[in-house]
DOZADREN-730780 format. One record per atom (N, C-alpha, C): residue number from 1; residue in three letters; chain; atom name; y, z, x. Coordinates in steps of 0.02 Angstrom, whole numbers. Atoms other than C-alpha are relative to their C-alpha. Layout:
BEGIN
<site num="NUM" residu="Ala" chaine="A" atome="CA" Y="Y" Z="Z" X="X"/>
...
END
This chain:
BEGIN
<site num="1" residu="Met" chaine="A" atome="N" Y="-3" Z="-70" X="-11"/>
<site num="1" residu="Met" chaine="A" atome="CA" Y="-1534" Z="-1366" X="462"/>
<site num="1" residu="Met" chaine="A" atome="C" Y="60" Z="20" X="44"/>
<site num="2" residu="Arg" chaine="A" atome="N" Y="-57" Z="-15" X="-41"/>
<site num="2" residu="Arg" chaine="A" atome="CA" Y="-1404" Z="-1371" X="602"/>
<site num="2" residu="Arg" chaine="A" atome="C" Y="66" Z="-4" X="-38"/>
<site num="3" residu="Ile" chaine="A" atome="N" Y="-61" Z="11" X="36"/>
<site num="3" residu="Ile" chaine="A" atome="CA" Y="-1276" Z="-1438" X="486"/>
<site num="3" residu="Ile" chaine="A" atome="C" Y="13" Z="58" X="-49"/>
<site num="4" residu="Cys" chaine="A" atome="N" Y="-7" Z="-58" X="42"/>
<site num="4" residu="Cys" chaine="A" atome="CA" Y="-1307" Z="-1296" X="364"/>
<site num="4" residu="Cys" chaine="A" atome="C" Y="24" Z="61" X="36"/>
<site num="5" residu="Ile" chaine="A" atome="N" Y="-21" Z="-55" X="-41"/>
<site num="5" residu="Ile" chaine="A" atome="CA" Y="-1289" Z="-1166" X="499"/>
<site num="5" residu="Ile" chaine="A" atome="C" Y="73" Z="-8" X="23"/>
<site num="6" residu="Ala" chaine="A" atome="N" Y="-68" Z="14" X="-20"/>
<site num="6" residu="Ala" chaine="A" atome="CA" Y="-1129" Z="-1248" X="562"/>
<site num="6" residu="Ala" chaine="A" atome="C" Y="48" Z="10" X="-59"/>
<site num="7" residu="Ala" chaine="A" atome="N" Y="-44" Z="-8" X="60"/>
<site num="7" residu="Ala" chaine="A" atome="CA" Y="-1056" Z="-1252" X="387"/>
<site num="7" residu="Ala" chaine="A" atome="C" Y="10" Z="72" X="-17"/>
<site num="8" residu="Val" chaine="A" atome="N" Y="-5" Z="-73" X="11"/>
<site num="8" residu="Val" chaine="A" atome="CA" Y="-1092" Z="-1066" X="361"/>
<site num="8" residu="Val" chaine="A" atome="C" Y="46" Z="31" X="52"/>
<site num="9" residu="Ala" chaine="A" atome="N" Y="-41" Z="-31" X="-54"/>
<site num="9" residu="Ala" chaine="A" atome="CA" Y="-1019" Z="-1022" X="530"/>
<site num="9" residu="Ala" chaine="A" atome="C" Y="73" Z="-20" X="-10"/>
<site num="10" residu="Leu" chaine="A" atome="N" Y="-68" Z="21" X="9"/>
<site num="10" residu="Leu" chaine="A" atome="CA" Y="-865" Z="-1123" X="495"/>
<site num="10" residu="Leu" chaine="A" atome="C" Y="35" Z="33" X="-62"/>
<site num="11" residu="Ser" chaine="A" atome="N" Y="-30" Z="-38" X="56"/>
<site num="11" residu="Ser" chaine="A" atome="CA" Y="-838" Z="-1044" X="324"/>
<site num="11" residu="Ser" chaine="A" atome="C" Y="13" Z="72" X="14"/>
<site num="12" residu="Leu" chaine="A" atome="N" Y="-15" Z="-70" X="-20"/>
<site num="12" residu="Leu" chaine="A" atome="CA" Y="-855" Z="-871" X="395"/>
<site num="12" residu="Leu" chaine="A" atome="C" Y="59" Z="6" X="50"/>
<site num="13" residu="Leu" chaine="A" atome="N" Y="-56" Z="1" X="-46"/>
<site num="13" residu="Leu" chaine="A" atome="CA" Y="-735" Z="-912" X="535"/>
<site num="13" residu="Leu" chaine="A" atome="C" Y="66" Z="-11" X="-39"/>
<site num="14" residu="Ser" chaine="A" atome="N" Y="-61" Z="12" X="38"/>
<site num="14" residu="Ser" chaine="A" atome="CA" Y="-607" Z="-978" X="411"/>
<site num="14" residu="Ser" chaine="A" atome="C" Y="21" Z="63" X="-41"/>
<site num="15" residu="Leu" chaine="A" atome="N" Y="-17" Z="-63" X="36"/>
<site num="15" residu="Leu" chaine="A" atome="CA" Y="-620" Z="-817" X="305"/>
<site num="15" residu="Leu" chaine="A" atome="C" Y="28" Z="53" X="46"/>
<site num="16" residu="Ser" chaine="A" atome="N" Y="-22" Z="-47" X="-49"/>
<site num="16" residu="Ser" chaine="A" atome="CA" Y="-598" Z="-713" X="461"/>
<site num="16" residu="Ser" chaine="A" atome="C" Y="73" Z="-11" X="17"/>
<site num="17" residu="Val" chaine="A" atome="N" Y="-69" Z="20" X="-18"/>
<site num="17" residu="Val" chaine="A" atome="CA" Y="-439" Z="-808" X="511"/>
<site num="17" residu="Val" chaine="A" atome="C" Y="46" Z="17" X="-58"/>
<site num="18" residu="Phe" chaine="A" atome="N" Y="-42" Z="-16" X="59"/>
<site num="18" residu="Phe" chaine="A" atome="CA" Y="-369" Z="-793" X="334"/>
<site num="18" residu="Phe" chaine="A" atome="C" Y="12" Z="74" X="-6"/>
<site num="19" residu="Ala" chaine="A" atome="N" Y="-8" Z="-73" X="5"/>
<site num="19" residu="Ala" chaine="A" atome="CA" Y="-400" Z="-606" X="330"/>
<site num="19" residu="Ala" chaine="A" atome="C" Y="45" Z="28" X="51"/>
<site num="20" residu="Gln" chaine="A" atome="N" Y="-41" Z="-26" X="-54"/>
<site num="20" residu="Gln" chaine="A" atome="CA" Y="-312" Z="-579" X="494"/>
<site num="20" residu="Gln" chaine="A" atome="C" Y="71" Z="-24" X="-9"/>
<site num="21" residu="Thr" chaine="A" atome="N" Y="-67" Z="24" X="5"/>
<site num="21" residu="Thr" chaine="A" atome="CA" Y="-158" Z="-681" X="448"/>
<site num="21" residu="Thr" chaine="A" atome="C" Y="36" Z="19" X="-66"/>
<site num="22" residu="Ser" chaine="A" atome="N" Y="-32" Z="-20" X="64"/>
<site num="22" residu="Ser" chaine="A" atome="CA" Y="-126" Z="-621" X="270"/>
<site num="22" residu="Ser" chaine="A" atome="C" Y="23" Z="72" X="7"/>
<site num="23" residu="Glu" chaine="A" atome="N" Y="-29" Z="-68" X="-6"/>
<site num="23" residu="Glu" chaine="A" atome="CA" Y="-9" Z="-470" X="269"/>
<site num="23" residu="Glu" chaine="A" atome="C" Y="-10" Z="37" X="-69"/>
<site num="24" residu="Pro" chaine="A" atome="N" Y="8" Z="-37" X="62"/>
<site num="24" residu="Pro" chaine="A" atome="CA" Y="-50" Z="-334" X="142"/>
<site num="24" residu="Pro" chaine="A" atome="C" Y="68" Z="21" X="-24"/>
<site num="25" residu="Lys" chaine="A" atome="N" Y="-63" Z="-23" X="28"/>
<site num="25" residu="Lys" chaine="A" atome="CA" Y="95" Z="-292" X="27"/>
<site num="25" residu="Lys" chaine="A" atome="C" Y="-7" Z="72" X="-26"/>
<site num="26" residu="Ala" chaine="A" atome="N" Y="3" Z="-68" X="23"/>
<site num="26" residu="Ala" chaine="A" atome="CA" Y="136" Z="-112" X="-16"/>
<site num="26" residu="Ala" chaine="A" atome="C" Y="6" Z="0" X="-72"/>
<site num="27" residu="Gly" chaine="A" atome="N" Y="-1" Z="-6" X="72"/>
<site num="27" residu="Gly" chaine="A" atome="CA" Y="95" Z="-85" X="-194"/>
<site num="27" residu="Gly" chaine="A" atome="C" Y="0" Z="70" X="-24"/>
<site num="28" residu="Lys" chaine="A" atome="N" Y="-1" Z="-67" X="27"/>
<site num="28" residu="Lys" chaine="A" atome="CA" Y="94" Z="56" X="-314"/>
<site num="28" residu="Lys" chaine="A" atome="C" Y="-56" Z="42" X="22"/>
<site num="29" residu="Gly" chaine="A" atome="N" Y="58" Z="-35" X="-21"/>
<site num="29" residu="Gly" chaine="A" atome="CA" Y="-80" Z="103" X="-261"/>
<site num="29" residu="Gly" chaine="A" atome="C" Y="7" Z="33" X="69"/>
<site num="30" residu="Gln" chaine="A" atome="N" Y="-12" Z="-25" X="-68"/>
<site num="30" residu="Gln" chaine="A" atome="CA" Y="-29" Z="123" X="-79"/>
<site num="30" residu="Gln" chaine="A" atome="C" Y="51" Z="58" X="-1"/>
<site num="31" residu="Leu" chaine="A" atome="N" Y="-51" Z="-53" X="8"/>
<site num="31" residu="Leu" chaine="A" atome="CA" Y="123" Z="225" X="-127"/>
<site num="31" residu="Leu" chaine="A" atome="C" Y="-30" Z="62" X="-34"/>
<site num="32" residu="Lys" chaine="A" atome="N" Y="32" Z="-56" X="35"/>
<site num="32" residu="Lys" chaine="A" atome="CA" Y="19" Z="333" X="-245"/>
<site num="32" residu="Lys" chaine="A" atome="C" Y="-45" Z="39" X="45"/>
<site num="33" residu="Gly" chaine="A" atome="N" Y="46" Z="-33" X="-45"/>
<site num="33" residu="Gly" chaine="A" atome="CA" Y="-110" Z="368" X="-113"/>
<site num="33" residu="Gly" chaine="A" atome="C" Y="36" Z="39" X="54"/>
<site num="34" residu="Ala" chaine="A" atome="N" Y="-36" Z="-31" X="-54"/>
<site num="34" residu="Ala" chaine="A" atome="CA" Y="15" Z="409" X="24"/>
<site num="34" residu="Ala" chaine="A" atome="C" Y="44" Z="58" X="-24"/>
<site num="35" residu="Cys" chaine="A" atome="N" Y="-48" Z="-52" X="23"/>
<site num="35" residu="Cys" chaine="A" atome="CA" Y="127" Z="518" X="-85"/>
<site num="35" residu="Cys" chaine="A" atome="C" Y="-31" Z="48" X="-52"/>
<site num="36" residu="Ser" chaine="A" atome="N" Y="28" Z="-43" X="56"/>
<site num="36" residu="Ser" chaine="A" atome="CA" Y="2" Z="605" X="-200"/>
<site num="36" residu="Ser" chaine="A" atome="C" Y="14" Z="72" X="7"/>
<site num="37" residu="Ala" chaine="A" atome="N" Y="-13" Z="-70" X="-13"/>
<site num="37" residu="Ala" chaine="A" atome="CA" Y="23" Z="776" X="-120"/>
<site num="37" residu="Ala" chaine="A" atome="C" Y="75" Z="18" X="-17"/>
<site num="38" residu="Glu" chaine="A" atome="N" Y="-73" Z="-12" X="13"/>
<site num="38" residu="Glu" chaine="A" atome="CA" Y="216" Z="760" X="-129"/>
<site num="38" residu="Glu" chaine="A" atome="C" Y="16" Z="-6" X="-78"/>
<site num="39" residu="Val" chaine="A" atome="N" Y="-13" Z="7" X="71"/>
<site num="39" residu="Val" chaine="A" atome="CA" Y="210" Z="704" X="-313"/>
<site num="39" residu="Val" chaine="A" atome="C" Y="-24" Z="62" X="-34"/>
<site num="40" residu="Gln" chaine="A" atome="N" Y="24" Z="-65" X="29"/>
<site num="40" residu="Gln" chaine="A" atome="CA" Y="103" Z="858" X="-355"/>
<site num="40" residu="Gln" chaine="A" atome="C" Y="46" Z="59" X="17"/>
<site num="41" residu="Lys" chaine="A" atome="N" Y="-38" Z="-56" X="-24"/>
<site num="41" residu="Lys" chaine="A" atome="CA" Y="212" Z="974" X="-254"/>
<site num="41" residu="Lys" chaine="A" atome="C" Y="73" Z="-1" X="-29"/>
<site num="42" residu="Phe" chaine="A" atome="N" Y="-74" Z="6" X="18"/>
<site num="42" residu="Phe" chaine="A" atome="CA" Y="390" Z="911" X="-299"/>
<site num="42" residu="Phe" chaine="A" atome="C" Y="13" Z="-34" X="-70"/>
<site num="43" residu="Cys" chaine="A" atome="N" Y="-20" Z="44" X="58"/>
<site num="43" residu="Cys" chaine="A" atome="CA" Y="378" Z="793" X="-448"/>
<site num="43" residu="Cys" chaine="A" atome="C" Y="-53" Z="5" X="-56"/>
<site num="44" residu="Ala" chaine="A" atome="N" Y="50" Z="-5" X="49"/>
<site num="44" residu="Ala" chaine="A" atome="CA" Y="237" Z="856" X="-558"/>
<site num="44" residu="Ala" chaine="A" atome="C" Y="29" Z="-3" X="-71"/>
<site num="45" residu="Asp" chaine="A" atome="N" Y="-32" Z="2" X="63"/>
<site num="45" residu="Asp" chaine="A" atome="CA" Y="358" Z="878" X="-702"/>
<site num="45" residu="Asp" chaine="A" atome="C" Y="40" Z="-61" X="-17"/>
<site num="46" residu="Ala" chaine="A" atome="N" Y="-40" Z="61" X="9"/>
<site num="46" residu="Ala" chaine="A" atome="CA" Y="443" Z="709" X="-681"/>
<site num="46" residu="Ala" chaine="A" atome="C" Y="-38" Z="-46" X="-50"/>
<site num="47" residu="Pro" chaine="A" atome="N" Y="34" Z="45" X="48"/>
<site num="47" residu="Pro" chaine="A" atome="CA" Y="409" Z="593" X="-829"/>
<site num="47" residu="Pro" chaine="A" atome="C" Y="-24" Z="-62" X="35"/>
<site num="48" residu="Lys" chaine="A" atome="N" Y="30" Z="65" X="-26"/>
<site num="48" residu="Lys" chaine="A" atome="CA" Y="297" Z="444" X="-786"/>
<site num="48" residu="Lys" chaine="A" atome="C" Y="38" Z="-60" X="-28"/>
<site num="49" residu="Gly" chaine="A" atome="N" Y="-31" Z="59" X="22"/>
<site num="49" residu="Gly" chaine="A" atome="CA" Y="378" Z="274" X="-798"/>
<site num="49" residu="Gly" chaine="A" atome="C" Y="71" Z="-7" X="14"/>
<site num="50" residu="Lys" chaine="A" atome="N" Y="-70" Z="14" X="-11"/>
<site num="50" residu="Lys" chaine="A" atome="CA" Y="547" Z="193" X="-771"/>
<site num="50" residu="Lys" chaine="A" atome="C" Y="25" Z="26" X="68"/>
<site num="51" residu="Gly" chaine="A" atome="N" Y="-21" Z="-20" X="-66"/>
<site num="51" residu="Gly" chaine="A" atome="CA" Y="547" Z="244" X="-587"/>
<site num="51" residu="Gly" chaine="A" atome="C" Y="17" Z="75" X="9"/>
<site num="52" residu="Gln" chaine="A" atome="N" Y="-22" Z="-69" X="-3"/>
<site num="52" residu="Gln" chaine="A" atome="CA" Y="574" Z="426" X="-623"/>
<site num="52" residu="Gln" chaine="A" atome="C" Y="-37" Z="41" X="53"/>
<site num="53" residu="Val" chaine="A" atome="N" Y="38" Z="-36" X="-51"/>
<site num="53" residu="Val" chaine="A" atome="CA" Y="437" Z="490" X="-507"/>
<site num="53" residu="Val" chaine="A" atome="C" Y="28" Z="-24" X="69"/>
<site num="54" residu="Arg" chaine="A" atome="N" Y="-25" Z="28" X="-64"/>
<site num="54" residu="Arg" chaine="A" atome="CA" Y="502" Z="377" X="-368"/>
<site num="54" residu="Arg" chaine="A" atome="C" Y="69" Z="30" X="14"/>
<site num="55" residu="Ala" chaine="A" atome="N" Y="-64" Z="-30" X="-8"/>
<site num="55" residu="Ala" chaine="A" atome="CA" Y="678" Z="442" X="-398"/>
<site num="55" residu="Ala" chaine="A" atome="C" Y="-4" Z="73" X="20"/>
<site num="56" residu="Cys" chaine="A" atome="N" Y="9" Z="-73" X="-18"/>
<site num="56" residu="Cys" chaine="A" atome="CA" Y="613" Z="622" X="-386"/>
<site num="56" residu="Cys" chaine="A" atome="C" Y="-20" Z="-1" X="75"/>
<site num="57" residu="Leu" chaine="A" atome="N" Y="20" Z="-1" X="-68"/>
<site num="57" residu="Leu" chaine="A" atome="CA" Y="527" Z="578" X="-221"/>
<site num="57" residu="Leu" chaine="A" atome="C" Y="58" Z="-16" X="47"/>
<site num="58" residu="Glu" chaine="A" atome="N" Y="-60" Z="14" X="-42"/>
<site num="58" residu="Glu" chaine="A" atome="CA" Y="687" Z="500" X="-155"/>
<site num="58" residu="Glu" chaine="A" atome="C" Y="46" Z="62" X="5"/>
<site num="59" residu="Gly" chaine="A" atome="N" Y="-43" Z="-61" X="-3"/>
<site num="59" residu="Gly" chaine="A" atome="CA" Y="775" Z="663" X="-199"/>
<site num="59" residu="Gly" chaine="A" atome="C" Y="-27" Z="52" X="49"/>
<site num="60" residu="His" chaine="A" atome="N" Y="30" Z="-45" X="-46"/>
<site num="60" residu="His" chaine="A" atome="CA" Y="652" Z="753" X="-87"/>
<site num="60" residu="His" chaine="A" atome="C" Y="-17" Z="-35" X="67"/>
<site num="61" residu="Gln" chaine="A" atome="N" Y="10" Z="42" X="-60"/>
<site num="61" residu="Gln" chaine="A" atome="CA" Y="662" Z="628" X="56"/>
<site num="61" residu="Gln" chaine="A" atome="C" Y="-14" Z="41" X="65"/>
<site num="62" residu="Ala" chaine="A" atome="N" Y="6" Z="-43" X="-58"/>
<site num="62" residu="Ala" chaine="A" atome="CA" Y="681" Z="763" X="188"/>
<site num="62" residu="Ala" chaine="A" atome="C" Y="-68" Z="41" X="4"/>
<site num="63" residu="Asp" chaine="A" atome="N" Y="59" Z="-39" X="5"/>
<site num="63" residu="Asp" chaine="A" atome="CA" Y="524" Z="851" X="128"/>
<site num="63" residu="Asp" chaine="A" atome="C" Y="-67" Z="-42" X="1"/>
<site num="64" residu="Leu" chaine="A" atome="N" Y="60" Z="43" X="7"/>
<site num="64" residu="Leu" chaine="A" atome="CA" Y="407" Z="702" X="124"/>
<site num="64" residu="Leu" chaine="A" atome="C" Y="-34" Z="-8" X="67"/>
<site num="65" residu="Ser" chaine="A" atome="N" Y="38" Z="12" X="-59"/>
<site num="65" residu="Ser" chaine="A" atome="CA" Y="267" Z="667" X="247"/>
<site num="65" residu="Ser" chaine="A" atome="C" Y="20" Z="-71" X="29"/>
<site num="66" residu="Asp" chaine="A" atome="N" Y="-16" Z="67" X="-30"/>
<site num="66" residu="Asp" chaine="A" atome="CA" Y="289" Z="520" X="367"/>
<site num="66" residu="Asp" chaine="A" atome="C" Y="-35" Z="-56" X="-32"/>
<site num="67" residu="Ala" chaine="A" atome="N" Y="38" Z="51" X="34"/>
<site num="67" residu="Ala" chaine="A" atome="CA" Y="151" Z="423" X="278"/>
<site num="67" residu="Ala" chaine="A" atome="C" Y="32" Z="-16" X="-67"/>
<site num="68" residu="Cys" chaine="A" atome="N" Y="-34" Z="12" X="64"/>
<site num="68" residu="Cys" chaine="A" atome="CA" Y="240" Z="443" X="111"/>
<site num="68" residu="Cys" chaine="A" atome="C" Y="68" Z="-37" X="11"/>
<site num="69" residu="Lys" chaine="A" atome="N" Y="-64" Z="36" X="-15"/>
<site num="69" residu="Lys" chaine="A" atome="CA" Y="408" Z="392" X="187"/>
<site num="69" residu="Lys" chaine="A" atome="C" Y="-12" Z="-72" X="16"/>
<site num="70" residu="Ala" chaine="A" atome="N" Y="18" Z="71" X="-17"/>
<site num="70" residu="Ala" chaine="A" atome="CA" Y="328" Z="236" X="264"/>
<site num="70" residu="Ala" chaine="A" atome="C" Y="-20" Z="-39" X="-59"/>
<site num="71" residu="Ala" chaine="A" atome="N" Y="22" Z="36" X="59"/>
<site num="71" residu="Ala" chaine="A" atome="CA" Y="247" Z="189" X="101"/>
<site num="71" residu="Ala" chaine="A" atome="C" Y="59" Z="-16" X="-45"/>
<site num="72" residu="Met" chaine="A" atome="N" Y="-59" Z="13" X="42"/>
<site num="72" residu="Met" chaine="A" atome="CA" Y="409" Z="208" X="7"/>
<site num="72" residu="Met" chaine="A" atome="C" Y="44" Z="-55" X="32"/>
<site num="73" residu="Ala" chaine="A" atome="N" Y="-40" Z="51" X="-37"/>
<site num="73" residu="Ala" chaine="A" atome="CA" Y="502" Z="103" X="140"/>
<site num="73" residu="Ala" chaine="A" atome="C" Y="-33" Z="-69" X="-11"/>
<site num="74" residu="Ala" chaine="A" atome="N" Y="34" Z="64" X="7"/>
<site num="74" residu="Ala" chaine="A" atome="CA" Y="368" Z="-33" X="128"/>
<site num="74" residu="Ala" chaine="A" atome="C" Y="6" Z="-26" X="-67"/>
<site num="75" residu="Arg" chaine="A" atome="N" Y="-3" Z="20" X="71"/>
<site num="75" residu="Arg" chaine="A" atome="CA" Y="372" Z="-34" X="-59"/>
<site num="75" residu="Arg" chaine="A" atome="C" Y="71" Z="-25" X="-16"/>
<site num="76" residu="Ala" chaine="A" atome="N" Y="-69" Z="21" X="13"/>
<site num="76" residu="Ala" chaine="A" atome="CA" Y="564" Z="-49" X="-57"/>
<site num="76" residu="Ala" chaine="A" atome="C" Y="12" Z="-71" X="25"/>
<site num="77" residu="Lys" chaine="A" atome="N" Y="-8" Z="70" X="-28"/>
<site num="77" residu="Lys" chaine="A" atome="CA" Y="548" Z="-209" X="49"/>
<site num="77" residu="Lys" chaine="A" atome="C" Y="-27" Z="-52" X="-44"/>
<site num="78" residu="Asn" chaine="A" atome="N" Y="34" Z="48" X="44"/>
<site num="78" residu="Asn" chaine="A" atome="CA" Y="440" Z="-293" X="-80"/>
<site num="78" residu="Asn" chaine="A" atome="C" Y="37" Z="-13" X="-63"/>
END
């Protein structure tokens, strides 16, 4: 019984350490969530695909929220 409890505790500890050390990468989902208001406001007519919405957002860089700017910067690093 003690071995079983120790094994469960050890597996939970290893999952916790893994979760803390893995860095999340900025994906399209994060960018979409952070910039959804800006896309609706500035780029609603931009064709989807081939980076055209992103190019539109870059054209409105001065008008973007801080969260959207950060998401775009993080996405550019990946």
